[in-house]
mmCIF file of the N, C-alpha and C atoms, coordinates in Angstrom:
data_MODEL
# 
_entry.id   MODEL 
# 
loop_
_atom_site.group_PDB 
_atom_site.id 
_atom_site.type_symbol 
_atom_site.label_atom_id 
_atom_site.label_alt_id 
_atom_site.label_comp_id 
_atom_site.label_asym_id 
_atom_site.label_entity_id 
_atom_site.label_seq_id 
_atom_site.pdbx_PDB_ins_code 
_atom_site.Cartn_x 
_atom_site.Cartn_y 
_atom_site.Cartn_z 
_atom_site.occupancy 
_atom_site.B_iso_or_equiv 
_atom_site.pdbx_formal_charge 
_atom_site.auth_seq_id 
_atom_site.auth_comp_id 
_atom_site.auth_asym_id 
_atom_site.auth_atom_id 
_atom_site.pdbx_PDB_model_num 
ATOM 1   N N  . MET A 1 1  ? 96.275  56.793 74.685  1.00 0.00 ? 1  MET A N  1 
ATOM 2   C CA . MET A 1 1  ? 97.336  55.815 74.588  1.00 0.00 ? 1  MET A CA 1 
ATOM 3   C C  . MET A 1 1  ? 98.700  56.488 74.720  1.00 0.00 ? 1  MET A C  1 
ATOM 4   N N  . LYS A 1 2  ? 98.829  57.685 74.121  1.00 0.00 ? 2  LYS A N  1 
ATOM 5   C CA . LYS A 1 2  ? 100.091 58.418 74.206  1.00 0.00 ? 2  LYS A CA 1 
ATOM 6   C C  . LYS A 1 2  ? 100.400 58.792 75.653  1.00 0.00 ? 2  LYS A C  1 
ATOM 7   N N  . LYS A 1 3  ? 99.394  59.191 76.398  1.00 0.00 ? 3  LYS A N  1 
ATOM 8   C CA . LYS A 1 3  ? 99.593  59.618 77.775  1.00 0.00 ? 3  LYS A CA 1 
ATOM 9   C C  . LYS A 1 3  ? 100.056 58.443 78.643  1.00 0.00 ? 3  LYS A C  1 
ATOM 10  N N  . ILE A 1 4  ? 99.506  57.267 78.417  1.00 0.00 ? 4  ILE A N  1 
ATOM 11  C CA . ILE A 1 4  ? 99.915  56.085 79.181  1.00 0.00 ? 4  ILE A CA 1 
ATOM 12  C C  . ILE A 1 4  ? 101.357 55.723 78.837  1.00 0.00 ? 4  ILE A C  1 
ATOM 13  N N  . PHE A 1 5  ? 101.724 55.773 77.574  1.00 0.00 ? 5  PHE A N  1 
ATOM 14  C CA . PHE A 1 5  ? 103.080 55.460 77.138  1.00 0.00 ? 5  PHE A CA 1 
ATOM 15  C C  . PHE A 1 5  ? 104.084 56.454 77.736  1.00 0.00 ? 5  PHE A C  1 
ATOM 16  N N  . ILE A 1 6  ? 103.756 57.722 77.720  1.00 0.00 ? 6  ILE A N  1 
ATOM 17  C CA . ILE A 1 6  ? 104.650 58.742 78.279  1.00 0.00 ? 6  ILE A CA 1 
ATOM 18  C C  . ILE A 1 6  ? 104.779 58.566 79.797  1.00 0.00 ? 6  ILE A C  1 
ATOM 19  N N  . ALA A 1 7  ? 103.689 58.273 80.481  1.00 0.00 ? 7  ALA A N  1 
ATOM 20  C CA . ALA A 1 7  ? 103.723 58.067 81.926  1.00 0.00 ? 7  ALA A CA 1 
ATOM 21  C C  . ALA A 1 7  ? 104.562 56.830 82.271  1.00 0.00 ? 7  ALA A C  1 
ATOM 22  N N  . LEU A 1 8  ? 104.402 55.760 81.504  1.00 0.00 ? 8  LEU A N  1 
ATOM 23  C CA . LEU A 1 8  ? 105.178 54.547 81.720  1.00 0.00 ? 8  LEU A CA 1 
ATOM 24  C C  . LEU A 1 8  ? 106.659 54.798 81.463  1.00 0.00 ? 8  LEU A C  1 
ATOM 25  N N  . LEU A 1 9  ? 106.990 55.519 80.420  1.00 0.00 ? 9  LEU A N  1 
ATOM 26  C CA . LEU A 1 9  ? 108.373 55.857 80.115  1.00 0.00 ? 9  LEU A CA 1 
ATOM 27  C C  . LEU A 1 9  ? 108.966 56.739 81.220  1.00 0.00 ? 9  LEU A C  1 
ATOM 28  N N  . PHE A 1 10 ? 108.194 57.675 81.718  1.00 0.00 ? 10 PHE A N  1 
ATOM 29  C CA . PHE A 1 10 ? 108.613 58.553 82.805  1.00 0.00 ? 10 PHE A CA 1 
ATOM 30  C C  . PHE A 1 10 ? 108.926 57.739 84.068  1.00 0.00 ? 10 PHE A C  1 
ATOM 31  N N  . LEU A 1 11 ? 108.057 56.791 84.414  1.00 0.00 ? 11 LEU A N  1 
ATOM 32  C CA . LEU A 1 11 ? 108.267 55.961 85.598  1.00 0.00 ? 11 LEU A CA 1 
ATOM 33  C C  . LEU A 1 11 ? 109.493 55.057 85.447  1.00 0.00 ? 11 LEU A C  1 
ATOM 34  N N  . LEU A 1 12 ? 109.684 54.473 84.290  1.00 0.00 ? 12 LEU A N  1 
ATOM 35  C CA . LEU A 1 12 ? 110.836 53.599 84.070  1.00 0.00 ? 12 LEU A CA 1 
ATOM 36  C C  . LEU A 1 12 ? 112.148 54.375 84.114  1.00 0.00 ? 12 LEU A C  1 
ATOM 37  N N  . THR A 1 13 ? 112.150 55.595 83.571  1.00 0.00 ? 13 THR A N  1 
ATOM 38  C CA . THR A 1 13 ? 113.359 56.407 83.567  1.00 0.00 ? 13 THR A CA 1 
ATOM 39  C C  . THR A 1 13 ? 113.775 56.766 84.986  1.00 0.00 ? 13 THR A C  1 
ATOM 40  N N  . PHE A 1 14 ? 112.868 57.295 85.774  1.00 0.00 ? 14 PHE A N  1 
ATOM 41  C CA . PHE A 1 14 ? 113.206 57.679 87.143  1.00 0.00 ? 14 PHE A CA 1 
ATOM 42  C C  . PHE A 1 14 ? 113.395 56.465 88.056  1.00 0.00 ? 14 PHE A C  1 
ATOM 43  N N  . GLY A 1 15 ? 112.777 55.353 87.719  1.00 0.00 ? 15 GLY A N  1 
ATOM 44  C CA . GLY A 1 15 ? 113.009 54.117 88.461  1.00 0.00 ? 15 GLY A CA 1 
ATOM 45  C C  . GLY A 1 15 ? 114.439 53.632 88.262  1.00 0.00 ? 15 GLY A C  1 
ATOM 46  N N  . GLY A 1 16 ? 114.963 53.774 87.052  1.00 0.00 ? 16 GLY A N  1 
ATOM 47  C CA . GLY A 1 16 ? 116.341 53.387 86.770  1.00 0.00 ? 16 GLY A CA 1 
ATOM 48  C C  . GLY A 1 16 ? 117.335 54.282 87.482  1.00 0.00 ? 16 GLY A C  1 
ATOM 49  N N  . TYR A 1 17 ? 117.029 55.555 87.579  1.00 0.00 ? 17 TYR A N  1 
ATOM 50  C CA . TYR A 1 17 ? 117.914 56.478 88.298  1.00 0.00 ? 17 TYR A CA 1 
ATOM 51  C C  . TYR A 1 17 ? 117.940 56.190 89.798  1.00 0.00 ? 17 TYR A C  1 
ATOM 52  N N  . SER A 1 18 ? 116.829 55.756 90.345  1.00 0.00 ? 18 SER A N  1 
ATOM 53  C CA . SER A 1 18 ? 116.789 55.499 91.784  1.00 0.00 ? 18 SER A CA 1 
ATOM 54  C C  . SER A 1 18 ? 117.520 54.209 92.154  1.00 0.00 ? 18 SER A C  1 
ATOM 55  N N  . ILE A 1 19 ? 117.640 53.283 91.220  1.00 0.00 ? 19 ILE A N  1 
ATOM 56  C CA . ILE A 1 19 ? 118.326 52.017 91.480  1.00 0.00 ? 19 ILE A CA 1 
ATOM 57  C C  . ILE A 1 19 ? 119.830 52.133 91.268  1.00 0.00 ? 19 ILE A C  1 
ATOM 58  N N  . ALA A 1 20 ? 120.267 53.101 90.502  1.00 0.00 ? 20 ALA A N  1 
ATOM 59  C CA . ALA A 1 20 ? 121.679 53.229 90.139  1.00 0.00 ? 20 ALA A CA 1 
ATOM 60  C C  . ALA A 1 20 ? 122.557 53.334 91.377  1.00 0.00 ? 20 ALA A C  1 
ATOM 61  N N  . GLN A 1 21 ? 123.727 52.702 91.310  1.00 0.00 ? 21 GLN A N  1 
ATOM 62  C CA . GLN A 1 21 ? 124.658 52.715 92.436  1.00 0.00 ? 21 GLN A CA 1 
ATOM 63  C C  . GLN A 1 21 ? 125.413 54.028 92.478  1.00 0.00 ? 21 GLN A C  1 
ATOM 64  N N  . THR A 1 22 ? 125.704 54.443 93.676  1.00 0.00 ? 22 THR A N  1 
ATOM 65  C CA . THR A 1 22 ? 126.500 55.643 93.847  1.00 0.00 ? 22 THR A CA 1 
ATOM 66  C C  . THR A 1 22 ? 127.836 55.248 94.451  1.00 0.00 ? 22 THR A C  1 
ATOM 67  N N  . THR A 1 23 ? 128.898 55.956 94.104  1.00 0.00 ? 23 THR A N  1 
ATOM 68  C CA . THR A 1 23 ? 130.217 55.668 94.657  1.00 0.00 ? 23 THR A CA 1 
ATOM 69  C C  . THR A 1 23 ? 130.412 56.506 95.915  1.00 0.00 ? 23 THR A C  1 
ATOM 70  N N  . PRO A 1 24 ? 130.943 55.902 96.981  1.00 0.00 ? 24 PRO A N  1 
ATOM 71  C CA . PRO A 1 24 ? 131.177 56.664 98.211  1.00 0.00 ? 24 PRO A CA 1 
ATOM 72  C C  . PRO A 1 24 ? 132.327 57.640 98.023  1.00 0.00 ? 24 PRO A C  1 
ATOM 73  N N  . LYS A 1 25 ? 132.250 58.741 98.733  1.00 0.00 ? 25 LYS A N  1 
ATOM 74  C CA . LYS A 1 25 ? 133.302 59.750 98.654  1.00 0.00 ? 25 LYS A CA 1 
ATOM 75  C C  . LYS A 1 25 ? 134.531 59.263 99.400  1.00 0.00 ? 25 LYS A C  1 
ATOM 76  N N  . ALA A 1 26 ? 135.709 59.523 98.835  1.00 0.00 ? 26 ALA A N  1 
ATOM 77  C CA . ALA A 1 26 ? 136.963 59.111 99.464  1.00 0.00 ? 26 ALA A CA 1 
ATOM 78  C C  . ALA A 1 26 ? 137.278 60.050 100.622 1.00 0.00 ? 26 ALA A C  1 
ATOM 79  N N  . LYS A 1 27 ? 137.728 59.473 101.725 1.00 0.00 ? 27 LYS A N  1 
ATOM 80  C CA . LYS A 1 27 ? 138.082 60.273 102.888 1.00 0.00 ? 27 LYS A CA 1 
ATOM 81  C C  . LYS A 1 27 ? 139.543 60.682 102.781 1.00 0.00 ? 27 LYS A C  1 
ATOM 82  N N  . ALA A 1 28 ? 139.827 61.879 103.214 1.00 0.00 ? 28 ALA A N  1 
ATOM 83  C CA . ALA A 1 28 ? 141.198 62.378 103.183 1.00 0.00 ? 28 ALA A CA 1 
ATOM 84  C C  . ALA A 1 28 ? 141.972 61.791 104.357 1.00 0.00 ? 28 ALA A C  1 
ATOM 85  N N  . LYS A 1 29 ? 143.181 61.312 104.102 1.00 0.00 ? 29 LYS A N  1 
ATOM 86  C CA . LYS A 1 29 ? 144.014 60.752 105.158 1.00 0.00 ? 29 LYS A CA 1 
ATOM 87  C C  . LYS A 1 29 ? 144.773 61.866 105.860 1.00 0.00 ? 29 LYS A C  1 
ATOM 88  N N  . THR A 1 30 ? 144.871 61.725 107.167 1.00 0.00 ? 30 THR A N  1 
ATOM 89  C CA . THR A 1 30 ? 145.641 62.699 107.930 1.00 0.00 ? 30 THR A CA 1 
ATOM 90  C C  . THR A 1 30 ? 146.960 62.060 108.319 1.00 0.00 ? 30 THR A C  1 
ATOM 91  N N  . SER A 1 31 ? 148.006 62.832 108.285 1.00 0.00 ? 31 SER A N  1 
ATOM 92  C CA . SER A 1 31 ? 149.337 62.297 108.569 1.00 0.00 ? 31 SER A CA 1 
ATOM 93  C C  . SER A 1 31 ? 149.548 62.045 110.062 1.00 0.00 ? 31 SER A C  1 
ATOM 94  N N  . THR A 1 32 ? 148.793 62.720 110.917 1.00 0.00 ? 32 THR A N  1 
ATOM 95  C CA . THR A 1 32 ? 148.995 62.544 112.356 1.00 0.00 ? 32 THR A CA 1 
ATOM 96  C C  . THR A 1 32 ? 148.493 61.189 112.827 1.00 0.00 ? 32 THR A C  1 
ATOM 97  N N  . THR A 1 33 ? 147.403 60.677 112.260 1.00 0.00 ? 33 THR A N  1 
ATOM 98  C CA . THR A 1 33 ? 146.891 59.385 112.687 1.00 0.00 ? 33 THR A CA 1 
ATOM 99  C C  . THR A 1 33 ? 147.596 58.242 111.982 1.00 0.00 ? 33 THR A C  1 
ATOM 100 N N  . ALA A 1 34 ? 148.210 58.487 110.845 1.00 0.00 ? 34 ALA A N  1 
ATOM 101 C CA . ALA A 1 34 ? 148.887 57.416 110.120 1.00 0.00 ? 34 ALA A CA 1 
ATOM 102 C C  . ALA A 1 34 ? 150.175 57.003 110.819 1.00 0.00 ? 34 ALA A C  1 
ATOM 103 N N  . ASN A 1 35 ? 150.851 57.919 111.500 1.00 0.00 ? 35 ASN A N  1 
ATOM 104 C CA . ASN A 1 35 ? 152.102 57.603 112.160 1.00 0.00 ? 35 ASN A CA 1 
ATOM 105 C C  . ASN A 1 35 ? 151.906 57.022 113.560 1.00 0.00 ? 35 ASN A C  1 
ATOM 106 N N  . LYS A 1 36 ? 150.796 57.277 114.173 1.00 0.00 ? 36 LYS A N  1 
ATOM 107 C CA . LYS A 1 36 ? 150.550 56.850 115.541 1.00 0.00 ? 36 LYS A CA 1 
ATOM 108 C C  . LYS A 1 36 ? 149.695 55.583 115.528 1.00 0.00 ? 36 LYS A C  1 
ATOM 109 N N  . ALA A 1 37 ? 150.192 54.524 116.139 1.00 0.00 ? 37 ALA A N  1 
ATOM 110 C CA . ALA A 1 37 ? 149.466 53.266 116.200 1.00 0.00 ? 37 ALA A CA 1 
ATOM 111 C C  . ALA A 1 37 ? 148.580 53.248 117.442 1.00 0.00 ? 37 ALA A C  1 
ATOM 112 N N  . PRO A 1 38 ? 147.364 52.725 117.331 1.00 0.00 ? 38 PRO A N  1 
ATOM 113 C CA . PRO A 1 38 ? 146.514 52.643 118.520 1.00 0.00 ? 38 PRO A CA 1 
ATOM 114 C C  . PRO A 1 38 ? 147.049 51.589 119.476 1.00 0.00 ? 38 PRO A C  1 
ATOM 115 N N  . THR A 1 39 ? 146.928 51.848 120.749 1.00 0.00 ? 39 THR A N  1 
ATOM 116 C CA . THR A 1 39 ? 147.469 50.920 121.735 1.00 0.00 ? 39 THR A CA 1 
ATOM 117 C C  . THR A 1 39 ? 146.388 50.083 122.385 1.00 0.00 ? 39 THR A C  1 
ATOM 118 N N  . THR A 1 40 ? 145.120 50.459 122.240 1.00 0.00 ? 40 THR A N  1 
ATOM 119 C CA . THR A 1 40 ? 144.046 49.663 122.813 1.00 0.00 ? 40 THR A CA 1 
ATOM 120 C C  . THR A 1 40 ? 142.973 49.407 121.766 1.00 0.00 ? 40 THR A C  1 
ATOM 121 N N  . LYS A 1 41 ? 142.238 48.341 121.990 1.00 0.00 ? 41 LYS A N  1 
ATOM 122 C CA . LYS A 1 41 ? 141.116 48.020 121.120 1.00 0.00 ? 41 LYS A CA 1 
ATOM 123 C C  . LYS A 1 41 ? 139.889 48.787 121.594 1.00 0.00 ? 41 LYS A C  1 
ATOM 124 N N  . LYS A 1 42 ? 138.776 48.644 120.890 1.00 0.00 ? 42 LYS A N  1 
ATOM 125 C CA . LYS A 1 42 ? 137.562 49.362 121.246 1.00 0.00 ? 42 LYS A CA 1 
ATOM 126 C C  . LYS A 1 42 ? 137.047 48.979 122.628 1.00 0.00 ? 42 LYS A C  1 
ATOM 127 N N  . ASP A 1 43 ? 137.283 47.736 123.032 1.00 0.00 ? 43 ASP A N  1 
ATOM 128 C CA . ASP A 1 43 ? 136.807 47.310 124.346 1.00 0.00 ? 43 ASP A CA 1 
ATOM 129 C C  . ASP A 1 43 ? 137.760 47.665 125.472 1.00 0.00 ? 43 ASP A C  1 
ATOM 130 N N  . GLY A 1 44 ? 138.911 48.299 125.164 1.00 0.00 ? 44 GLY A N  1 
ATOM 131 C CA . GLY A 1 44 ? 139.828 48.778 126.182 1.00 0.00 ? 44 GLY A CA 1 
ATOM 132 C C  . GLY A 1 44 ? 140.996 47.857 126.481 1.00 0.00 ? 44 GLY A C  1 
ATOM 133 N N  . THR A 1 45 ? 140.998 46.658 125.910 1.00 0.00 ? 45 THR A N  1 
ATOM 134 C CA . THR A 1 45 ? 142.114 45.742 126.148 1.00 0.00 ? 45 THR A CA 1 
ATOM 135 C C  . THR A 1 45 ? 143.283 46.111 125.253 1.00 0.00 ? 45 THR A C  1 
ATOM 136 N N  . PRO A 1 46 ? 144.531 45.812 125.666 1.00 0.00 ? 46 PRO A N  1 
ATOM 137 C CA . PRO A 1 46 ? 145.689 46.160 124.840 1.00 0.00 ? 46 PRO A CA 1 
ATOM 138 C C  . PRO A 1 46 ? 145.691 45.377 123.523 1.00 0.00 ? 46 PRO A C  1 
ATOM 139 N N  . ASP A 1 47 ? 146.089 46.039 122.461 1.00 0.00 ? 47 ASP A N  1 
ATOM 140 C CA . ASP A 1 47 ? 146.133 45.422 121.145 1.00 0.00 ? 47 ASP A CA 1 
ATOM 141 C C  . ASP A 1 47 ? 147.478 44.729 120.975 1.00 0.00 ? 47 ASP A C  1 
ATOM 142 N N  . LYS A 1 48 ? 147.498 43.423 120.924 1.00 0.00 ? 48 LYS A N  1 
ATOM 143 C CA . LYS A 1 48 ? 148.725 42.633 120.911 1.00 0.00 ? 48 LYS A CA 1 
ATOM 144 C C  . LYS A 1 48 ? 149.412 42.618 119.549 1.00 0.00 ? 48 LYS A C  1 
ATOM 145 N N  . ARG A 1 49 ? 148.857 43.269 118.542 1.00 0.00 ? 49 ARG A N  1 
ATOM 146 C CA . ARG A 1 49 ? 149.512 43.319 117.235 1.00 0.00 ? 49 ARG A CA 1 
ATOM 147 C C  . ARG A 1 49 ? 150.709 44.250 117.234 1.00 0.00 ? 49 ARG A C  1 
ATOM 148 N N  . PHE A 1 50 ? 150.798 45.146 118.211 1.00 0.00 ? 50 PHE A N  1 
ATOM 149 C CA . PHE A 1 50 ? 151.860 46.129 118.247 1.00 0.00 ? 50 PHE A CA 1 
ATOM 150 C C  . PHE A 1 50 ? 152.910 45.746 119.271 1.00 0.00 ? 50 PHE A C  1 
ATOM 151 N N  . LYS A 1 51 ? 154.163 46.028 118.952 1.00 0.00 ? 51 LYS A N  1 
ATOM 152 C CA . LYS A 1 51 ? 155.286 45.633 119.792 1.00 0.00 ? 51 LYS A CA 1 
ATOM 153 C C  . LYS A 1 51 ? 155.234 46.275 121.173 1.00 0.00 ? 51 LYS A C  1 
ATOM 154 N N  . ALA A 1 52 ? 154.722 47.487 121.261 1.00 0.00 ? 52 ALA A N  1 
ATOM 155 C CA . ALA A 1 52 ? 154.666 48.190 122.538 1.00 0.00 ? 52 ALA A CA 1 
ATOM 156 C C  . ALA A 1 52 ? 153.754 47.482 123.540 1.00 0.00 ? 52 ALA A C  1 
ATOM 157 N N  . ASN A 1 53 ? 152.788 46.712 123.067 1.00 0.00 ? 53 ASN A N  1 
ATOM 158 C CA . ASN A 1 53 ? 151.843 46.053 123.960 1.00 0.00 ? 53 ASN A CA 1 
ATOM 159 C C  . ASN A 1 53 ? 152.208 44.611 124.276 1.00 0.00 ? 53 ASN A C  1 
ATOM 160 N N  . LYS A 1 54 ? 153.228 44.081 123.642 1.00 0.00 ? 54 LYS A N  1 
ATOM 161 C CA . LYS A 1 54 ? 153.619 42.701 123.901 1.00 0.00 ? 54 LYS A CA 1 
ATOM 162 C C  . LYS A 1 54 ? 154.544 42.650 125.103 1.00 0.00 ? 54 LYS A C  1 
ATOM 163 N N  . THR A 1 55 ? 154.258 41.773 126.011 1.00 0.00 ? 55 THR A N  1 
ATOM 164 C CA . THR A 1 55 ? 155.101 41.609 127.184 1.00 0.00 ? 55 THR A CA 1 
ATOM 165 C C  . THR A 1 55 ? 155.965 40.366 127.003 1.00 0.00 ? 55 THR A C  1 
ATOM 166 N N  . THR A 1 56 ? 157.181 40.410 127.506 1.00 0.00 ? 56 THR A N  1 
ATOM 167 C CA . THR A 1 56 ? 158.110 39.299 127.358 1.00 0.00 ? 56 THR A CA 1 
ATOM 168 C C  . THR A 1 56 ? 158.379 38.651 128.711 1.00 0.00 ? 56 THR A C  1 
ATOM 169 N N  . THR A 1 57 ? 157.331 38.289 129.417 1.00 0.00 ? 57 THR A N  1 
ATOM 170 C CA . THR A 1 57 ? 157.508 37.617 130.697 1.00 0.00 ? 57 THR A CA 1 
ATOM 171 C C  . THR A 1 57 ? 157.749 36.140 130.430 1.00 0.00 ? 57 THR A C  1 
ATOM 172 N N  . PRO A 1 58 ? 158.708 35.536 131.144 1.00 0.00 ? 58 PRO A N  1 
ATOM 173 C CA . PRO A 1 58 ? 158.966 34.121 130.933 1.00 0.00 ? 58 PRO A CA 1 
ATOM 174 C C  . PRO A 1 58 ? 157.799 33.288 131.466 1.00 0.00 ? 58 PRO A C  1 
ATOM 175 N N  . PRO A 1 59 ? 157.545 32.144 130.868 1.00 0.00 ? 59 PRO A N  1 
ATOM 176 C CA . PRO A 1 59 ? 156.437 31.320 131.345 1.00 0.00 ? 59 PRO A CA 1 
ATOM 177 C C  . PRO A 1 59 ? 156.764 30.728 132.713 1.00 0.00 ? 59 PRO A C  1 
ATOM 178 N N  . VAL A 1 60 ? 155.768 30.618 133.537 1.00 0.00 ? 60 VAL A N  1 
ATOM 179 C CA . VAL A 1 60 ? 155.945 30.052 134.872 1.00 0.00 ? 60 VAL A CA 1 
ATOM 180 C C  . VAL A 1 60 ? 155.335 28.658 134.849 1.00 0.00 ? 60 VAL A C  1 
ATOM 181 N N  . HIS A 1 61 ? 156.183 27.650 135.057 1.00 0.00 ? 61 HIS A N  1 
ATOM 182 C CA . HIS A 1 61 ? 155.713 26.276 135.063 1.00 0.00 ? 61 HIS A CA 1 
ATOM 183 C C  . HIS A 1 61 ? 155.494 25.837 136.506 1.00 0.00 ? 61 HIS A C  1 
ATOM 184 N N  . THR A 1 62 ? 154.273 25.450 136.810 1.00 0.00 ? 62 THR A N  1 
ATOM 185 C CA . THR A 1 62 ? 153.953 25.012 138.157 1.00 0.00 ? 62 THR A CA 1 
ATOM 186 C C  . THR A 1 62 ? 153.305 23.636 138.119 1.00 0.00 ? 62 THR A C  1 
ATOM 187 N N  . LYS A 1 63 ? 153.371 22.962 139.253 1.00 0.00 ? 63 LYS A N  1 
ATOM 188 C CA . LYS A 1 63 ? 152.702 21.673 139.395 1.00 0.00 ? 63 LYS A CA 1 
ATOM 189 C C  . LYS A 1 63 ? 151.247 21.914 139.782 1.00 0.00 ? 63 LYS A C  1 
ATOM 190 N N  . LYS A 1 64 ? 150.497 20.851 139.900 1.00 0.00 ? 64 LYS A N  1 
ATOM 191 C CA . LYS A 1 64 ? 149.075 20.966 140.239 1.00 0.00 ? 64 LYS A CA 1 
ATOM 192 C C  . LYS A 1 64 ? 148.854 21.599 141.611 1.00 0.00 ? 64 LYS A C  1 
ATOM 193 N N  . ASP A 1 65 ? 149.801 21.373 142.525 1.00 0.00 ? 65 ASP A N  1 
ATOM 194 C CA . ASP A 1 65 ? 149.633 21.943 143.859 1.00 0.00 ? 65 ASP A CA 1 
ATOM 195 C C  . ASP A 1 65 ? 150.108 23.392 143.952 1.00 0.00 ? 65 ASP A C  1 
ATOM 196 N N  . GLY A 1 66 ? 150.672 23.963 142.872 1.00 0.00 ? 66 GLY A N  1 
ATOM 197 C CA . GLY A 1 66 ? 151.054 25.370 142.848 1.00 0.00 ? 66 GLY A CA 1 
ATOM 198 C C  . GLY A 1 66 ? 152.520 25.625 143.084 1.00 0.00 ? 66 GLY A C  1 
ATOM 199 N N  . THR A 1 67 ? 153.292 24.611 143.432 1.00 0.00 ? 67 THR A N  1 
ATOM 200 C CA . THR A 1 67 ? 154.725 24.804 143.649 1.00 0.00 ? 67 THR A CA 1 
ATOM 201 C C  . THR A 1 67 ? 155.458 24.795 142.320 1.00 0.00 ? 67 THR A C  1 
ATOM 202 N N  . ALA A 1 68 ? 156.677 25.354 142.319 1.00 0.00 ? 68 ALA A N  1 
ATOM 203 C CA . ALA A 1 68 ? 157.451 25.457 141.090 1.00 0.00 ? 68 ALA A CA 1 
ATOM 204 C C  . ALA A 1 68 ? 157.888 24.073 140.621 1.00 0.00 ? 68 ALA A C  1 
ATOM 205 N N  . ASP A 1 69 ? 157.829 23.841 139.322 1.00 0.00 ? 69 ASP A N  1 
ATOM 206 C CA . ASP A 1 69 ? 158.229 22.566 138.738 1.00 0.00 ? 69 ASP A CA 1 
ATOM 207 C C  . ASP A 1 69 ? 159.724 22.621 138.440 1.00 0.00 ? 69 ASP A C  1 
ATOM 208 N N  . LYS A 1 70 ? 160.506 21.813 139.116 1.00 0.00 ? 70 LYS A N  1 
ATOM 209 C CA . LYS A 1 70 ? 161.971 21.866 139.023 1.00 0.00 ? 70 LYS A CA 1 
ATOM 210 C C  . LYS A 1 70 ? 162.515 21.234 137.742 1.00 0.00 ? 70 LYS A C  1 
ATOM 211 N N  . ARG A 1 71 ? 161.677 20.708 136.880 1.00 0.00 ? 71 ARG A N  1 
ATOM 212 C CA . ARG A 1 71 ? 162.156 20.152 135.620 1.00 0.00 ? 71 ARG A CA 1 
ATOM 213 C C  . ARG A 1 71 ? 162.540 21.247 134.631 1.00 0.00 ? 71 ARG A C  1 
ATOM 214 N N  . PHE A 1 72 ? 162.096 22.467 134.856 1.00 0.00 ? 72 PHE A N  1 
ATOM 215 C CA . PHE A 1 72 ? 162.354 23.568 133.941 1.00 0.00 ? 72 PHE A CA 1 
ATOM 216 C C  . PHE A 1 72 ? 163.466 24.453 134.471 1.00 0.00 ? 72 PHE A C  1 
ATOM 217 N N  . LYS A 1 73 ? 164.267 24.985 133.560 1.00 0.00 ? 73 LYS A N  1 
ATOM 218 C CA . LYS A 1 73 ? 165.460 25.752 133.898 1.00 0.00 ? 73 LYS A CA 1 
ATOM 219 C C  . LYS A 1 73 ? 165.165 27.002 134.723 1.00 0.00 ? 73 LYS A C  1 
ATOM 220 N N  . GLU A 1 74 ? 164.121 27.727 134.396 1.00 0.00 ? 74 GLU A N  1 
ATOM 221 C CA . GLU A 1 74 ? 163.835 28.976 135.090 1.00 0.00 ? 74 GLU A CA 1 
ATOM 222 C C  . GLU A 1 74 ? 163.380 28.751 136.536 1.00 0.00 ? 74 GLU A C  1 
ATOM 223 N N  . ASN A 1 75 ? 162.989 27.523 136.890 1.00 0.00 ? 75 ASN A N  1 
ATOM 224 C CA . ASN A 1 75 ? 162.555 27.234 138.242 1.00 0.00 ? 75 ASN A CA 1 
ATOM 225 C C  . ASN A 1 75 ? 163.647 26.633 139.124 1.00 0.00 ? 75 ASN A C  1 
ATOM 226 N N  . LYS A 1 76 ? 164.819 26.325 138.591 1.00 0.00 ? 76 LYS A N  1 
ATOM 227 C CA . LYS A 1 76 ? 165.880 25.670 139.344 1.00 0.00 ? 76 LYS A CA 1 
ATOM 228 C C  . LYS A 1 76 ? 166.731 26.645 140.165 1.00 0.00 ? 76 LYS A C  1 
ATOM 229 N N  . LYS A 1 77 ? 166.504 27.909 140.098 1.00 0.00 ? 77 LYS A N  1 
ATOM 230 C CA . LYS A 1 77 ? 167.315 28.902 140.818 1.00 0.00 ? 77 LYS A CA 1 
ATOM 231 C C  . LYS A 1 77 ? 167.090 28.832 142.305 1.00 0.00 ? 77 LYS A C  1 
# 
C-alpha cells in the first residue's frame, strides 16, 4: 500500500510540474531597428501607415466614357 501511495504521489508531483506555465524570455531591443520604420509590408506592397509611402496625387474625376469631367476644378484647366 505504501508503494502505491508513493508512486501516486510521485506521478501527481511531476504531473503538476509539467502543466505549470513558463514565462517567455524578454527580447532585447536594438536601437537601430527602433528608429527606422519599415517601408513595405511582408507581401511587398508599400505600408501606407508611414508618411514616406503616402502619395498626394489629386483625384482624377472622369465620366463613363473616360473624358475629363468639367464639373470639377482640377479638370477645368
